[in-house]
N, C-alpha and C positions, 0 to 999 in steps of 0.2 A: 808367474809360473802356473800354478792352479793345479787342479786334478779333476777327473771325472768319476762321478759316483756310479758304481756298478753293483749288481746284484751277484752273489756267489751260488754255487751249487747248494749249499747248506741253508740258504735264505738270508744269510747276513749281508751286510753291504761293505765294500771296500772303496778305497779312493786310488784310482789309477792315476799316477802323474802324467801330465800331458806330455812329457818327454817320452814316457814309456809308449803311450798311443801314437805318438808321431813316429817313433822307431818302428812300430808294427805297420803303420801306414806305408812307410817307404819300402817294406818287404812285400807288400800285396800289389800285384800288377793289376788286378781288376778294380781296385779301389776299396776305401773303407769310408763310410758314411756316419756322421754323428749327427745329433740333434743340431739344427740350425743350418746344416749343409744343404746346398741345392740338391734335390733328388732325395732326400731323407724320406719326407712323407709319402712320396710315390712308392719307394723302396719297402716301406713297412707295411703296406696295404696287402691284404690277401683277399681272395675271391668271396670269402664270407664277410659281408659288410658289418655284421655285428661284432667282429674282432677289431679292437682298437687299442693295440699294445704299442708302447714305445721303447724299443731296445737302446741301450746305451751306444751300441755300435751295430753297424751292418756291414759285413764283409761281402762285397759283390765278387764272388769268385770268377777268375777268368779261366781257370784251369786247376789240374790237380795239385799244383805247387801252391796256389793260393788256398785251396782246402786245407792241405797239410798244415801251412803257416797258421791258419785260423785255429785249427784243432789244438796246435802246440801252444799257441797264445792263450786259449781258454783253459787248457790244462795247467800251464805255468802259473796262471793267476786265479785259479779255481772258479773260473766265471761260469754263471748260468749260461747255457748255450742252447740254441734250438737250430734246427736245419730247415731251410725253406727250399723246397723243390720247385715244382710248378706254381705253388700258391693256392692249390684248389683243395686243400684238407679242411673239412668242415669244422673240426674242432678248434682250429687256430693254433695248433701246437707249433706251427712253423716260425711263430714270432713270440718272443718273450719280452716281458717288462724289465727294462734296466740291465738286461744281459747282452750277450753277443749273438746276432743271427748270422749264420753261415748261410749265405744266398746263393744257391746253385742254379737260379733261374737263367743265367746267361750260358750255362753249359747244357745245350740242348742237342748235341750231336746224337744221331741214331745211325748205326751201320748194320745193314741187313746181309745176311749171307744166304743166297738162294740154294747153294749147294747143301748146306747143312740145315737149312731152314731154321735159323736162329737169328737173333738180332741182340745188340748191345746198345744200350742207351745210357747217356749221361744222366746226372741226378736232376737236372731241371727240365728234361724233356717232358712234354705232356703227351697224352694219348694221341692228340692231333699230329704231333711231330712223328711219333712212333708209326701211326697208321700210314701217314705220308710216304715214308721210306719203305716199309714193308709191302705196301700195296703196289709200289713200282715193280715188285717181283712177284706179284700174284699171291703174296703171303697175308694172312689175317691172323689176328690174335684176339683171344677174349681178355677183358680187363675187369679188374675189381676196384 
């Protein structure tokens, strides 16, 4: 059977039974990666190559339902969690050691409204995604 070692929000460690993790995996459409899974090393990399962290699990969210499932799972088990958007944060806070990474990088949709001159972007959208959609309507935005 076995268990997966995970970090908690308080800095301690817990062991999650593999059956618990498997149940979680079955509820996430986008996929859940753990150490040793194909794609795990690619999924944990961020733009700042100085950051080399190894989360226990990476949830590759395919939509809002996956995000909700990941947040509820982290809360239920008191897991250390981090959020990965486009992966360009310099400090590397998008990836945590031994915790749960909620990866939004597949959620890149941007919807621009030329009438109200507003745009809505999903959490994994980059400035490139945002600019591509808004510029189609002659809109521009400053970014920080």
